[in-house]
Steps between C-alpha positions, in 0.01 A plus 500: 500500500516130594677407177746787543582378853551146370728623222704710744546196724602298195762762405652477848508120475663513156764740635588238759527236226726735302732538797525124544565449129768768502679319784482173306631661181781670687599170658508316167614772259719712724509877513709599196404677180403170330251427777361853470464464122309173548264664750437792264435261211252309714322821598476618139364162386243504779384853423480415128257218583300647790419849371341387171318221685360752747356718226366203300329363809362844584359531147339154521338580835374837377363335186325235711338776706403697190734783600776460243393808305434701817792744511446575870524131593820462298650814655410379850668162438813662363508751787466219755783311328736794537 
């Protein structure tokens, strides 16, 4: 419960950072279709790096705890990710 509360707080903080970054990008790139395409490309690149890293890190942590082959542990981690 404590970790969940910390993660929820972190999500709110990251949302604030996203809003600030959006304002900066809009100021420097403008608001046209080129700016939109650059934002989309940045999002896709970020997702392509973060999602695999999440699952690799999850697998390493489960392996360290001896839970890598525990299907329930894996399902719980995936469920919590979604």
